[in-house]
VEXZAPA-368787 format. One record per residue (C-alpha): x, y, z. Coordinates in steps of 0.2 Angstrom, whole numbers, plus 2048, in hexadecimal, padded with zeros to 3 digits. Last residue first. Layout:
% residues N
@X X&Y Y&Z Z
...
% end
This chain:
% residues 618
@X 91A&Y 7AA&Z 93A
@X 92A&Y 7B1&Z 932
@X 931&Y 7A0&Z 92D
@X 921&Y 79C&Z 924
@X 922&Y 7AD&Z 91A
@X 934&Y 7A9&Z 916
@X 92F&Y 798&Z 910
@X 921&Y 79F&Z 905
@X 92D&Y 7AC&Z 8FE
@X 93B&Y 79F&Z 8FA
@X 931&Y 799&Z 8EB
@X 932&Y 7AB&Z 8E4
@X 945&Y 7A7&Z 8E1
@X 942&Y 79C&Z 8D2
@X 934&Y 792&Z 8CC
@X 922&Y 796&Z 8D1
@X 919&Y 788&Z 8DA
@X 920&Y 78D&Z 8EA
@X 916&Y 79D&Z 8E9
@X 906&Y 793&Z 8EE
@X 8FC&Y 7A4&Z 8EC
@X 8F2&Y 7A0&Z 8FB
@X 901&Y 79B&Z 906
@X 90A&Y 7AB&Z 901
@X 8FA&Y 7B5&Z 904
@X 8F8&Y 7AF&Z 915
@X 8E7&Y 7B7&Z 91A
@X 8DF&Y 7C5&Z 924
@X 8DC&Y 7CF&Z 914
@X 8E4&Y 7DF&Z 91B
@X 8F2&Y 7D5&Z 923
@X 8F5&Y 7CB&Z 913
@X 8F8&Y 7DC&Z 90B
@X 905&Y 7E0&Z 918
@X 90D&Y 7CF&Z 917
@X 90C&Y 7D0&Z 904
@X 915&Y 7E0&Z 904
@X 922&Y 7DA&Z 910
@X 925&Y 7CA&Z 906
@X 927&Y 7D4&Z 8F6
@X 933&Y 7E0&Z 8FE
@X 93D&Y 7D2&Z 906
@X 93D&Y 7C8&Z 8F5
@X 945&Y 7D8&Z 8ED
@X 93A&Y 7E2&Z 8E1
@X 93F&Y 7E3&Z 8CF
@X 934&Y 7F3&Z 8CC
@X 92A&Y 7EB&Z 8BE
@X 927&Y 7FB&Z 8B4
@X 91A&Y 808&Z 8B8
@X 914&Y 80E&Z 8A7
@X 90B&Y 81E&Z 8A2
@X 8FF&Y 820&Z 893
@X 8F9&Y 831&Z 88D
@X 909&Y 834&Z 882
@X 908&Y 823&Z 879
@X 91A&Y 81E&Z 876
@X 91A&Y 81A&Z 889
@X 91E&Y 826&Z 897
@X 926&Y 821&Z 8A7
@X 920&Y 81E&Z 8B9
@X 92D&Y 81B&Z 8C7
@X 923&Y 80F&Z 8D2
@X 92A&Y 80D&Z 8E3
@X 91F&Y 81A&Z 8EC
@X 90F&Y 813&Z 8E4
@X 907&Y 819&Z 8D4
@X 8F6&Y 81E&Z 8CE
@X 8EF&Y 825&Z 8DF
@X 8DD&Y 826&Z 8E5
@X 8D6&Y 833&Z 8F1
@X 8CB&Y 832&Z 900
@X 8CD&Y 81F&Z 901
@X 8BF&Y 813&Z 903
@X 8C0&Y 802&Z 90B
@X 8B1&Y 804&Z 917
@X 8A6&Y 812&Z 911
@X 8AB&Y 825&Z 913
@X 89D&Y 82F&Z 91A
@X 88B&Y 832&Z 914
@X 88B&Y 843&Z 90D
@X 879&Y 847&Z 906
@X 877&Y 851&Z 8F6
@X 865&Y 857&Z 8F5
@X 85C&Y 858&Z 8E4
@X 850&Y 866&Z 8DF
@X 857&Y 874&Z 8EB
@X 868&Y 86D&Z 8F2
@X 86F&Y 86A&Z 8E0
@X 863&Y 873&Z 8D3
@X 85B&Y 869&Z 8C5
@X 85D&Y 869&Z 8B2
@X 865&Y 857&Z 8B2
@X 875&Y 860&Z 8AE
@X 874&Y 869&Z 8BE
@X 872&Y 858&Z 8C8
@X 880&Y 850&Z 8BF
@X 88B&Y 85F&Z 8C2
@X 888&Y 85F&Z 8D5
@X 88B&Y 84D&Z 8D6
@X 89C&Y 84E&Z 8CD
@X 8A1&Y 85D&Z 8D7
@X 89E&Y 853&Z 8E7
@X 8A8&Y 844&Z 8DF
@X 8B7&Y 850&Z 8DD
@X 8BF&Y 84B&Z 8CC
@X 8D1&Y 845&Z 8CC
@X 8DD&Y 84F&Z 8C0
@X 8E1&Y 848&Z 8AF
@X 8DE&Y 835&Z 8AB
@X 8EF&Y 832&Z 8A4
@X 8EC&Y 81F&Z 8A2
@X 8F6&Y 813&Z 8AC
@X 900&Y 804&Z 8A6
@X 908&Y 7F7&Z 8B2
@X 917&Y 7EE&Z 8AA
@X 91A&Y 7DC&Z 8AE
@X 926&Y 7D8&Z 89F
@X 924&Y 7DF&Z 88E
@X 913&Y 7E7&Z 88C
@X 910&Y 7F4&Z 87F
@X 904&Y 7EA&Z 874
@X 8F9&Y 7E3&Z 881
@X 8FA&Y 7F4&Z 88A
@X 8F2&Y 7FC&Z 87B
@X 8E3&Y 7EF&Z 87B
@X 8E0&Y 7F3&Z 88E
@X 8E2&Y 806&Z 88C
@X 8D6&Y 806&Z 87D
@X 8C9&Y 7FC&Z 888
@X 8CB&Y 809&Z 896
@X 8C9&Y 818&Z 88B
@X 8BA&Y 810&Z 883
@X 8B2&Y 80D&Z 894
@X 8B5&Y 81F&Z 899
@X 8C2&Y 825&Z 8A6
@X 8C1&Y 82D&Z 8B7
@X 8CD&Y 830&Z 8C6
@X 8C4&Y 832&Z 8D6
@X 8C3&Y 840&Z 8E4
@X 8BB&Y 840&Z 8F5
@X 8BB&Y 852&Z 8FD
@X 8A8&Y 853&Z 901
@X 8A8&Y 841&Z 908
@X 89C&Y 832&Z 904
@X 891&Y 83A&Z 8F8
@X 87F&Y 835&Z 8F7
@X 873&Y 83D&Z 8EB
@X 862&Y 83F&Z 8F4
@X 85A&Y 83F&Z 8E8
@X 84B&Y 841&Z 8DD
@X 84A&Y 82F&Z 8D7
@X 852&Y 833&Z 8C6
@X 860&Y 83D&Z 8D0
@X 864&Y 82D&Z 8DA
@X 864&Y 822&Z 8CA
@X 870&Y 82E&Z 8C1
@X 87B&Y 82F&Z 8D1
@X 87D&Y 81C&Z 8D2
@X 881&Y 81B&Z 8BF
@X 88E&Y 828&Z 8C1
@X 895&Y 820&Z 8D1
@X 899&Y 810&Z 8C7
@X 88E&Y 800&Z 8CA
@X 88F&Y 7FA&Z 8B8
@X 89B&Y 804&Z 8AE
@X 896&Y 814&Z 8A6
@X 8A5&Y 81E&Z 8AC
@X 8B4&Y 813&Z 8B1
@X 8BC&Y 818&Z 8C2
@X 8CE&Y 818&Z 8C0
@X 8D6&Y 809&Z 8B7
@X 8E7&Y 801&Z 8B9
@X 8EE&Y 7F7&Z 8AB
@X 8F8&Y 7E7&Z 8AD
@X 906&Y 7DE&Z 8A3
@X 90C&Y 7CC&Z 89F
@X 915&Y 7C8&Z 88F
@X 916&Y 7B5&Z 88E
@X 926&Y 7AC&Z 888
@X 933&Y 7B2&Z 894
@X 92B&Y 7AD&Z 8A4
@X 935&Y 7B1&Z 8B4
@X 932&Y 7C4&Z 8B6
@X 920&Y 7C2&Z 8AF
@X 91C&Y 7B6&Z 8BD
@X 922&Y 7C2&Z 8CA
@X 919&Y 7D1&Z 8C2
@X 909&Y 7C7&Z 8C1
@X 90A&Y 7C3&Z 8D4
@X 90D&Y 7D5&Z 8D9
@X 8FF&Y 7DB&Z 8CE
@X 8F3&Y 7CE&Z 8D5
@X 8F8&Y 7D3&Z 8E6
@X 8F4&Y 7E5&Z 8E2
@X 8E3&Y 7E0&Z 8DC
@X 8DF&Y 7D6&Z 8EC
@X 8E4&Y 7E5&Z 8F6
@X 8D9&Y 7F1&Z 8EC
@X 8CA&Y 7E6&Z 8EF
@X 8CE&Y 7E4&Z 901
@X 8D0&Y 7F7&Z 903
@X 8DD&Y 803&Z 908
@X 8E9&Y 7FF&Z 8FA
@X 8F9&Y 808&Z 8F8
@X 8F6&Y 808&Z 8E5
@X 8EA&Y 7FA&Z 8E1
@X 8DB&Y 806&Z 8E2
@X 8E1&Y 80D&Z 8D1
@X 8DB&Y 7FD&Z 8CA
@X 8E0&Y 7ED&Z 8C1
@X 8DC&Y 7E5&Z 8B0
@X 8E9&Y 7D7&Z 8AD
@X 8EF&Y 7D6&Z 89B
@X 8F7&Y 7C5&Z 895
@X 900&Y 7C3&Z 885
@X 908&Y 7B4&Z 87C
@X 8FE&Y 7A6&Z 885
@X 909&Y 796&Z 885
@X 8FF&Y 78B&Z 890
@X 909&Y 78B&Z 8A0
@X 90B&Y 79E&Z 8A1
@X 8F9&Y 7A1&Z 89D
@X 8F4&Y 794&Z 8A9
@X 8FE&Y 79C&Z 8B7
@X 8F7&Y 7AD&Z 8B4
@X 8E5&Y 7A8&Z 8B2
@X 8E6&Y 79E&Z 8C2
@X 8EE&Y 7AC&Z 8CB
@X 8E0&Y 7B8&Z 8C6
@X 8D3&Y 7AC&Z 8CD
@X 8DD&Y 7AA&Z 8DD
@X 8DF&Y 7BC&Z 8DF
@X 8CF&Y 7C5&Z 8D9
@X 8C3&Y 7B6&Z 8DC
@X 8C9&Y 7AD&Z 8EB
@X 8CF&Y 7BD&Z 8F4
@X 8BF&Y 7C7&Z 8F1
@X 8B5&Y 7B8&Z 8F6
@X 8BE&Y 7B7&Z 906
@X 8BD&Y 7C9&Z 90A
@X 8AA&Y 7CA&Z 907
@X 8A5&Y 7D9&Z 912
@X 8B3&Y 7E4&Z 90D
@X 8B0&Y 7DE&Z 8FB
@X 89F&Y 7E7&Z 8FC
@X 8A7&Y 7F7&Z 901
@X 8B3&Y 7F7&Z 8F2
@X 8A9&Y 7F0&Z 8E4
@X 8B5&Y 7E8&Z 8D7
@X 8B3&Y 7D5&Z 8D7
@X 8BE&Y 7D0&Z 8C8
@X 8BD&Y 7C9&Z 8B7
@X 8C6&Y 7D5&Z 8AA
@X 8D5&Y 7CA&Z 8A6
@X 8D9&Y 7CC&Z 894
@X 8E2&Y 7BD&Z 88D
@X 8EB&Y 7BB&Z 87C
@X 8F1&Y 7AB&Z 873
@X 8E3&Y 7A0&Z 87A
@X 8E6&Y 78D&Z 879
@X 8D3&Y 788&Z 876
@X 8D2&Y 777&Z 87E
@X 8E1&Y 777&Z 88B
@X 8DD&Y 789&Z 890
@X 8CB&Y 786&Z 892
@X 8CE&Y 775&Z 89B
@X 8DA&Y 77E&Z 8A7
@X 8CD&Y 78B&Z 8AB
@X 8C1&Y 77D&Z 8B2
@X 8CF&Y 775&Z 8BC
@X 8D4&Y 786&Z 8C3
@X 8C3&Y 78A&Z 8C9
@X 8C4&Y 79C&Z 8D0
@X 8C3&Y 7A2&Z 8BF
@X 8B0&Y 79D&Z 8BE
@X 8AA&Y 797&Z 8AD
@X 89B&Y 79B&Z 8A2
@X 8A3&Y 79B&Z 891
@X 89E&Y 7A4&Z 881
@X 8A9&Y 79E&Z 872
@X 8A7&Y 7AA&Z 863
@X 8B0&Y 7A6&Z 852
@X 8B0&Y 7B8&Z 84B
@X 8A7&Y 7BB&Z 83A
@X 896&Y 7BD&Z 843
@X 89D&Y 7CD&Z 84B
@X 88E&Y 7D8&Z 84E
@X 87F&Y 7CC&Z 84F
@X 888&Y 7BE&Z 858
@X 891&Y 7CB&Z 863
@X 881&Y 7D1&Z 86A
@X 87B&Y 7C0&Z 86F
@X 88C&Y 7BB&Z 876
@X 88C&Y 7CB&Z 881
@X 87A&Y 7C7&Z 887
@X 87D&Y 7B5&Z 88C
@X 88E&Y 7B8&Z 894
@X 887&Y 7C5&Z 89F
@X 878&Y 7BA&Z 8A3
@X 883&Y 7AB&Z 8A8
@X 88E&Y 7B5&Z 8B3
@X 89E&Y 7AA&Z 8B6
@X 8A6&Y 7B3&Z 8A7
@X 8B0&Y 7AD&Z 898
@X 8AE&Y 7B4&Z 886
@X 8BB&Y 7AA&Z 87B
@X 8BE&Y 7B4&Z 86B
@X 8C5&Y 7AA&Z 85C
@X 8CE&Y 7AF&Z 84C
@X 8D1&Y 7C1&Z 852
@X 8CE&Y 7CE&Z 846
@X 8D0&Y 7DF&Z 84E
@X 8BD&Y 7E4&Z 84F
@X 8BA&Y 7D5&Z 85A
@X 8C7&Y 7DC&Z 867
@X 8BC&Y 7EC&Z 868
@X 8AC&Y 7E3&Z 86B
@X 8B3&Y 7D6&Z 877
@X 8BC&Y 7E3&Z 881
@X 8AC&Y 7ED&Z 882
@X 8A4&Y 7DD&Z 88A
@X 8B2&Y 7DB&Z 896
@X 8B2&Y 7ED&Z 89C
@X 8A0&Y 7EE&Z 8A0
@X 89E&Y 7DC&Z 8A6
@X 899&Y 7CC&Z 89D
@X 8AA&Y 7C8&Z 896
@X 8B2&Y 7C7&Z 8A8
@X 8C0&Y 7BD&Z 8A0
@X 8C4&Y 7C1&Z 88E
@X 8CE&Y 7B3&Z 884
@X 8D5&Y 7B7&Z 873
@X 8DA&Y 7AA&Z 866
@X 8E4&Y 7B3&Z 859
@X 8E1&Y 7B8&Z 846
@X 8E4&Y 7CA&Z 84A
@X 8E7&Y 7CE&Z 85D
@X 8FA&Y 7D1&Z 85C
@X 8F7&Y 7DD&Z 84E
@X 8EE&Y 7E9&Z 85A
@X 8FA&Y 7F8&Z 85A
@X 8F4&Y 802&Z 84B
@X 8E1&Y 7FC&Z 84C
@X 8E2&Y 802&Z 85E
@X 8E4&Y 814&Z 859
@X 8E2&Y 81B&Z 86B
@X 8D8&Y 82A&Z 86F
@X 8D8&Y 831&Z 881
@X 8C9&Y 83C&Z 885
@X 8CD&Y 84E&Z 888
@X 8CF&Y 854&Z 89A
@X 8C5&Y 858&Z 8A9
@X 8B8&Y 84C&Z 8A4
@X 8A7&Y 855&Z 8A2
@X 8A0&Y 84E&Z 892
@X 8A1&Y 83C&Z 899
@X 895&Y 843&Z 8A7
@X 888&Y 843&Z 899
@X 87F&Y 853&Z 895
@X 86D&Y 84F&Z 891
@X 86C&Y 84A&Z 87F
@X 865&Y 853&Z 86F
@X 85F&Y 846&Z 863
@X 85D&Y 851&Z 853
@X 86E&Y 84D&Z 84D
@X 86B&Y 83A&Z 84E
@X 873&Y 82D&Z 859
@X 87E&Y 81E&Z 858
@X 880&Y 81F&Z 845
@X 893&Y 820&Z 845
@X 893&Y 831&Z 83D
@X 887&Y 838&Z 84A
@X 891&Y 831&Z 859
@X 8A1&Y 837&Z 850
@X 89A&Y 849&Z 84F
@X 897&Y 84A&Z 862
@X 884&Y 84A&Z 867
@X 87D&Y 85B&Z 86A
@X 87C&Y 861&Z 87C
@X 86E&Y 865&Z 888
@X 86C&Y 870&Z 898
@X 85B&Y 873&Z 8A0
@X 858&Y 884&Z 8A6
@X 851&Y 88C&Z 8B6
@X 861&Y 896&Z 8B9
@X 86B&Y 893&Z 8C9
@X 87A&Y 88B&Z 8C0
@X 879&Y 890&Z 8AD
@X 889&Y 89A&Z 8AF
@X 892&Y 88B&Z 8B7
@X 88C&Y 880&Z 8A9
@X 894&Y 88B&Z 89D
@X 8A4&Y 88C&Z 8A7
@X 8A4&Y 879&Z 8A8
@X 8A2&Y 877&Z 895
@X 8B0&Y 884&Z 893
@X 8BC&Y 87B&Z 89E
@X 8B7&Y 869&Z 898
@X 8BC&Y 86D&Z 886
@X 8B0&Y 86F&Z 878
@X 8AF&Y 861&Z 86B
@X 89D&Y 860&Z 869
@X 899&Y 873&Z 86A
@X 886&Y 875&Z 868
@X 882&Y 877&Z 87A
@X 86F&Y 879&Z 87B
@X 868&Y 883&Z 889
@X 856&Y 880&Z 88D
@X 847&Y 889&Z 895
@X 84B&Y 89B&Z 890
@X 83F&Y 8A8&Z 895
@X 845&Y 8B5&Z 889
@X 84A&Y 8C2&Z 896
@X 84F&Y 8B7&Z 8A4
@X 859&Y 8AA&Z 89A
@X 860&Y 8B9&Z 890
@X 867&Y 8C1&Z 89F
@X 86F&Y 8B1&Z 8A6
@X 877&Y 8AC&Z 895
@X 87E&Y 8BD&Z 891
@X 890&Y 8B9&Z 898
@X 890&Y 8AA&Z 88B
@X 892&Y 8B7&Z 87D
@X 885&Y 8C0&Z 872
@X 874&Y 8BF&Z 86A
@X 878&Y 8B6&Z 85A
@X 867&Y 8B7&Z 851
@X 85D&Y 8A8&Z 84B
@X 857&Y 8A8&Z 839
@X 862&Y 899&Z 835
@X 870&Y 8A3&Z 83B
@X 86F&Y 8B6&Z 83D
@X 87D&Y 8C1&Z 841
@X 87D&Y 8CE&Z 84F
@X 88C&Y 8C6&Z 858
@X 896&Y 8BB&Z 84C
@X 8A5&Y 8C5&Z 84B
@X 8A6&Y 8C7&Z 85E
@X 8A9&Y 8B4&Z 860
@X 8A3&Y 8B0&Z 871
@X 893&Y 8A7&Z 86A
@X 881&Y 8A5&Z 871
@X 874&Y 8A2&Z 864
@X 862&Y 8A7&Z 865
@X 84F&Y 8A3&Z 866
@X 850&Y 890&Z 863
@X 83E&Y 889&Z 865
@X 83B&Y 879&Z 86F
@X 82D&Y 86C&Z 86E
@X 839&Y 85E&Z 867
@X 82C&Y 857&Z 85B
@X 824&Y 867&Z 856
@X 835&Y 86F&Z 853
@X 83C&Y 861&Z 849
@X 842&Y 86C&Z 83A
@X 845&Y 87B&Z 845
@X 84F&Y 870&Z 851
@X 859&Y 868&Z 843
@X 85D&Y 879&Z 83B
@X 863&Y 880&Z 84C
@X 86D&Y 871&Z 850
@X 876&Y 872&Z 83F
@X 87A&Y 884&Z 841
@X 881&Y 881&Z 853
@X 88C&Y 873&Z 84C
@X 893&Y 87E&Z 83E
@X 897&Y 88C&Z 84A
@X 88B&Y 897&Z 855
@X 88E&Y 88E&Z 865
@X 882&Y 88E&Z 874
@X 871&Y 88C&Z 86D
@X 864&Y 895&Z 878
@X 853&Y 88C&Z 879
@X 841&Y 891&Z 87C
@X 834&Y 884&Z 881
@X 823&Y 887&Z 879
@X 829&Y 87E&Z 869
@X 817&Y 87D&Z 863
@X 815&Y 86B&Z 868
@X 80D&Y 85F&Z 85B
@X 80A&Y 866&Z 84A
@X 80C&Y 878&Z 845
@X 81E&Y 877&Z 843
@X 81D&Y 867&Z 839
@X 810&Y 86E&Z 82E
@X 81B&Y 87D&Z 82A
@X 82A&Y 872&Z 826
@X 81F&Y 867&Z 81B
@X 818&Y 876&Z 811
@X 82A&Y 87D&Z 80F
@X 830&Y 86C&Z 809
@X 822&Y 86A&Z 7FD
@X 825&Y 87C&Z 7F7
@X 836&Y 876&Z 7F3
@X 831&Y 86A&Z 7E5
@X 825&Y 875&Z 7DC
@X 830&Y 884&Z 7DE
@X 83F&Y 87B&Z 7D7
@X 835&Y 874&Z 7C8
@X 82D&Y 884&Z 7C3
@X 83C&Y 890&Z 7C6
@X 849&Y 884&Z 7BE
@X 83C&Y 883&Z 7AF
@X 83B&Y 895&Z 7AD
@X 84E&Y 898&Z 7AE
@X 851&Y 88B&Z 7A1
@X 843&Y 890&Z 796
@X 84A&Y 8A2&Z 796
@X 85A&Y 89B&Z 790
@X 852&Y 890&Z 783
@X 847&Y 89F&Z 77D
@X 857&Y 8A9&Z 77B
@X 85C&Y 89D&Z 76D
@X 84D&Y 8A2&Z 762
@X 843&Y 892&Z 75F
@X 849&Y 883&Z 754
@X 83D&Y 876&Z 74E
@X 849&Y 86F&Z 741
@X 848&Y 85D&Z 747
@X 85A&Y 85C&Z 74D
@X 85B&Y 86E&Z 753
@X 84B&Y 86E&Z 75D
@X 850&Y 85D&Z 764
@X 862&Y 863&Z 769
@X 85A&Y 873&Z 771
@X 84D&Y 869&Z 77B
@X 85A&Y 85D&Z 781
@X 865&Y 86B&Z 787
@X 857&Y 873&Z 790
@X 852&Y 862&Z 798
@X 864&Y 85F&Z 79D
@X 866&Y 870&Z 7A5
@X 855&Y 86E&Z 7AE
@X 85A&Y 85D&Z 7B5
@X 86B&Y 863&Z 7BB
@X 863&Y 872&Z 7C3
@X 857&Y 867&Z 7CC
@X 865&Y 85B&Z 7D1
@X 86F&Y 86A&Z 7D9
@X 860&Y 86F&Z 7E3
@X 85D&Y 85E&Z 7E9
@X 86F&Y 85D&Z 7EF
@X 86D&Y 86E&Z 7F8
@X 85E&Y 867&Z 803
@X 84D&Y 85F&Z 801
@X 846&Y 856&Z 810
@X 834&Y 85A&Z 80C
@X 839&Y 855&Z 7FA
@X 83A&Y 843&Z 7FE
@X 843&Y 83E&Z 7EE
@X 83E&Y 82F&Z 7E3
@X 837&Y 83A&Z 7D5
@X 847&Y 843&Z 7D4
@X 851&Y 833&Z 7D0
@X 85C&Y 83B&Z 7C3
@X 856&Y 82E&Z 7B7
@X 844&Y 833&Z 7BA
@X 847&Y 845&Z 7B9
@X 850&Y 844&Z 7A8
@X 843&Y 838&Z 7A1
@X 835&Y 844&Z 7A6
@X 83E&Y 853&Z 79F
@X 841&Y 84A&Z 78E
@X 82F&Y 845&Z 78D
@X 829&Y 857&Z 790
@X 835&Y 85E&Z 783
@X 82F&Y 851&Z 777
@X 81D&Y 855&Z 77A
@X 81F&Y 868&Z 779
@X 82B&Y 869&Z 76A
@X 81F&Y 867&Z 75B
@X 812&Y 874&Z 763
@X 821&Y 880&Z 766
@X 826&Y 87F&Z 754
@X 815&Y 884&Z 74E
@X 815&Y 892&Z 75A
@X 826&Y 897&Z 753
@X 81F&Y 898&Z 742
@X 810&Y 8A1&Z 747
@X 81A&Y 8AF&Z 74F
@X 817&Y 8B1&Z 762
@X 811&Y 8C3&Z 767
@X 810&Y 8C1&Z 77A
@X 820&Y 8CA&Z 77E
@X 829&Y 8C1&Z 770
@X 836&Y 8B9&Z 77C
@X 82B&Y 8B9&Z 78B
@X 81D&Y 8AF&Z 781
@X 82B&Y 8A3&Z 77B
@X 831&Y 8A0&Z 78D
@X 81F&Y 89F&Z 793
@X 81B&Y 890&Z 787
@X 82B&Y 887&Z 78C
@X 828&Y 889&Z 79F
@X 816&Y 885&Z 79D
@X 819&Y 875&Z 794
@X 826&Y 870&Z 7A1
@X 81B&Y 875&Z 7B0
@X 80C&Y 86B&Z 7A9
@X 815&Y 85B&Z 7A6
@X 81E&Y 85E&Z 7B7
@X 80D&Y 85D&Z 7BF
@X 809&Y 84D&Z 7B7
@X 81A&Y 846&Z 7BD
@X 816&Y 84C&Z 7CF
@X 805&Y 843&Z 7CF
@X 80D&Y 833&Z 7C8
@X 81A&Y 834&Z 7D6
@X 80D&Y 836&Z 7E3
@X 803&Y 827&Z 7DC
@X 812&Y 81C&Z 7DC
@X 816&Y 821&Z 7EE
@X 805&Y 81C&Z 7F3
@X 806&Y 80C&Z 7EA
@X 817&Y 808&Z 7F4
@X 80E&Y 80C&Z 804
@X 800&Y 800&Z 800
% end
């Protein structure tokens, strides 16, 4: 039925073109002779009308002008109409000359202009009518908006808002731009009203309801200043999607989004060209543990883009494995996918996996990560984070794995929590094995807090704001380092290429962010006022939490890598006494004998003495 309607519309448009082409040719002759057409030329006109109409219809058909939706007409359609008119006029001239039906040469010039006007007006009147009806329908755009940024993005936003005004329910009334050369100019029919300092006055005078920030690549400092100016004003802040989001098809231009906290990192996001350094994954068998988690699942996606022969997705969470496998089957059907429900604490079960699949690269993302929860579940944290990690390191060394990347945390630096201590033990153990294993490249990466991961503070704040508060902050001076999921995964893949022997890689995450400021920003960016619409409640530091996190401990002399935003803390070649002391301290935190737990006598070399030293000291 829909196809039939389209055919009818095309037929009506073609019949209209018959009339327009005939009229254009006739009026061109009338204008040339000021209404007094000689009989000979009138006869030639009669002989030309039908052929010229047919030429025009053929040209319009082959240029696809009958398949265009003219309510969305743009510059491309204008160019096509000009081309169609030019070809029709040329065809009319050639036909006249061939069959001796020539008209005065000026008639063909006048015909070109007349036909361009008729065809163009007929098409673009449909767009004008559609635009008018869209604005009249639905909402009338009662909510007034200011667009911050009068550049290319701002002009695009203005055009799209006007086009979908009825749908969005907002009406742009002015641009804000600090460029003095743009002030007083008009873009898309909307005036540039001044710089950002005028926002408060304009909000009051023009009853602004929304401020749209149309600067996709703006730095944090400027974004934060604009938000600060809007603080205390009864407006909602929105941004436009970044240009890469639009080009990749994740979002449309018209989908204005609430400002995400990712937009407010106090630094530019780190970009790593992983395609240039990920040859070690092409054609290889790759194992990802914790594949159902936030980092593990993104690792599966990114690794699959780099051409592995087989991807083993391992997690003890059945649902997590199910969902990532279902997604990967659709997006990466060319990759041999192996979803496995396994617990890394079970050495026998893991050994069967290594024996059967013989992975070349292992990304170890499986861990218990929630700090206060692990304070209440020390034994499980030790078994999963330490023993499970040890199982993977040992089996990787035994079964010829080429590269092993451990995902650690900044909480492993001078740890004050069970979770941090278990991760520090895993780092120490990995470095000791790396020092004595010349075949497998072992390395680790330390993350800050990962934005958007399950259970992160950002997710918690969003939920609390949605409920109307209160937003809970444990301490007004608490700070944390933040990174995005893409940054985290890029760091993991990069580390796999850079690693040599037991290095710990750390991303340059800029300055730590105050959690109190984070909470205030998120409330503001939801169009609400901290303390007025949503209360912020200080609850006190929870068990295991530190006020500030660190990236390196006192012994780690960090150095730069070939990537300017990635640092490395090399294996410090600790003496056995230093390792023993650190393990004893960590064992005290965990209330367990770590040397006994790690069965260090199974590792060749001097590390075997560590267990005996511990025993003599007890």
